[in-house]
C-alpha positions in Angstrom: -0.1 0.0 0.1 1.5 3.3 -1.1 1.3 6.1 1.5 0.6 9.7 0.7 2.7 12.8 1.8 1.0 15.5 3.5 1.8 19.0 3.9 2.4 20.2 7.7 1.3 23.5 8.7 4.3 26.0 8.4 4.4 29.5 9.6 7.3 32.0 8.9 8.4 34.3 11.6 10.7 37.3 11.0 12.5 38.5 14.2 15.3 41.2 14.9 18.2 38.8 14.4 16.8 36.0 12.9 13.9 34.3 10.8 12.4 31.4 12.5 10.3 28.4 10.5 7.6 26.8 12.7 6.2 23.6 11.4 3.6 21.4 13.0 4.5 17.9 13.5 1.8 16.6 15.9 2.1 12.7 16.1 5.6 12.5 15.6 8.7 12.2 18.0 12.2 13.3 17.4 13.5 9.9 16.3 11.0 10.1 13.2 12.2 13.7 12.1 15.1 14.1 9.7 16.3 17.8 8.9 19.2 18.2 6.6 20.8 21.4 4.9 21.9 20.7 1.2 23.6 23.0 -1.3 21.5 23.3 -4.6 23.5 26.2 -6.4 26.5 28.3 -5.9 24.6 30.7 -3.7 21.2 28.7 -2.7 20.6 26.0 -0.3 17.9 24.0 0.9 16.6 22.8 3.9 15.0 19.5 3.7 12.6 18.2 6.4 11.5 14.5 6.1 9.3 12.7 8.6 7.6 9.2 9.0 5.7 7.0 11.4 2.9 5.8 9.6 2.1 9.4 8.0 4.9 10.7 5.8 6.1 14.2 5.1 8.8 15.9 2.8 9.1 19.8 3.0 12.0 21.5 1.1 12.7 25.3 1.9 15.1 27.0 -0.3 17.3 29.9 1.4 19.9 32.1 0.2 23.3 32.1 1.7 23.8 35.8 1.4 21.2 36.6 4.0 21.6 33.8 6.4 24.6 32.5 8.4 24.4 28.8 7.4 26.8 27.6 10.2 24.6 29.0 13.0 21.3 27.6 11.4 19.6 25.6 14.5 16.4 23.2 14.5 14.4 22.5 17.7 11.8 19.9 18.0 9.6 20.3 21.1 6.0 19.6 22.1 5.0 18.4 18.3 6.6 21.3 16.6 10.0 22.1 14.5 11.3 25.3 15.0 14.3 26.3 12.7 16.2 29.4 13.5 18.0 31.1 10.5 20.2 33.8 12.3 20.8 36.9 9.6 24.4 37.7 8.8 25.5 40.7 10.7 25.5 43.8 8.5 27.9 46.0 11.0 30.3 45.5 13.6 27.4 46.3 16.6 27.1 43.6 18.8 23.6 42.8 20.4 23.3 41.6 23.8 20.8 38.9 24.1 19.5 36.6 26.7 20.9 32.9 27.1 19.5 30.9 24.0 18.4 28.0 26.4 16.4 30.7 28.4 14.6 32.2 25.3 13.8 28.8 23.9 12.3 27.6 27.2 10.3 31.0 27.5 9.1 30.8 24.0 7.7 27.3 24.4 6.3 28.1 27.8 4.4 30.9 26.2 3.2 29.1 23.1 2.1 26.1 25.5 0.0 28.4 27.8 -1.5 30.3 25.1 -2.5 27.1 23.5 -4.2 25.7 26.6 -5.8 29.1 27.7 -7.4 29.2 24.3 -8.6 25.5 24.5 -10.1 26.3 27.8 -11.8 29.7 26.4 -13.2 27.8 23.7 -14.7 24.8 25.7 -16.2 27.3 28.0 -17.8 29.4 25.2 -19.1 26.4 23.5 -20.6 25.0 26.6 -22.7 28.2 27.4 -20.6 29.3 30.5 -20.1 32.9 29.8 -19.7 33.9 33.5 -16.5 31.2 33.6 -15.1 32.8 30.4 -15.2 36.2 32.4 -13.5 34.6 35.3 -10.8 33.0 33.0 -10.1 36.4 31.3 -9.6 38.0 34.6 -7.5 35.0 36.0 -5.3 35.2 32.8 -4.9 38.9 33.8 -3.7 38.2 37.1 -1.5 35.5 36.2 0.1 37.6 33.2 0.7 40.3 35.9 2.4 38.0 38.5 4.6 36.3 35.2 5.7 40.0 34.4 6.2 40.7 38.2 8.4 37.5 38.6 10.5 38.0 35.3 11.1 41.8 35.2 10.8 42.7 39.1 8.5 45.1 40.7 
């Protein structure tokens, strides 16, 4: 029986010092996924993403090497998502002071997970006609965000 490939949901994000590609791979684990950087022309490269568990996918993304620092491309697989960071080449000699990468990755993953859980809870409450509970969730999320900001950034 021949299996069909499917097209995963992808989102391209432009950040200050890098671009990021988020690819939805729910149902796959890290052993199912392979990411390879290949040169296809003198100044063009391709990121090839392959995954197989009974479902299969093969995604190709062309990237120019004049914009990105190819030696620093990173892939992170966490919670059913593949995140590929494409650091931009530095255009000046100005150095930027950054938070440690691990802290940023954890913070980004935690924020995304919290957002997804909150949206699921709100959708459930709204669908079941529990409007007062919906209001409570809005107030609770505001208080949680306030507490989080105080813990992270001080008073």
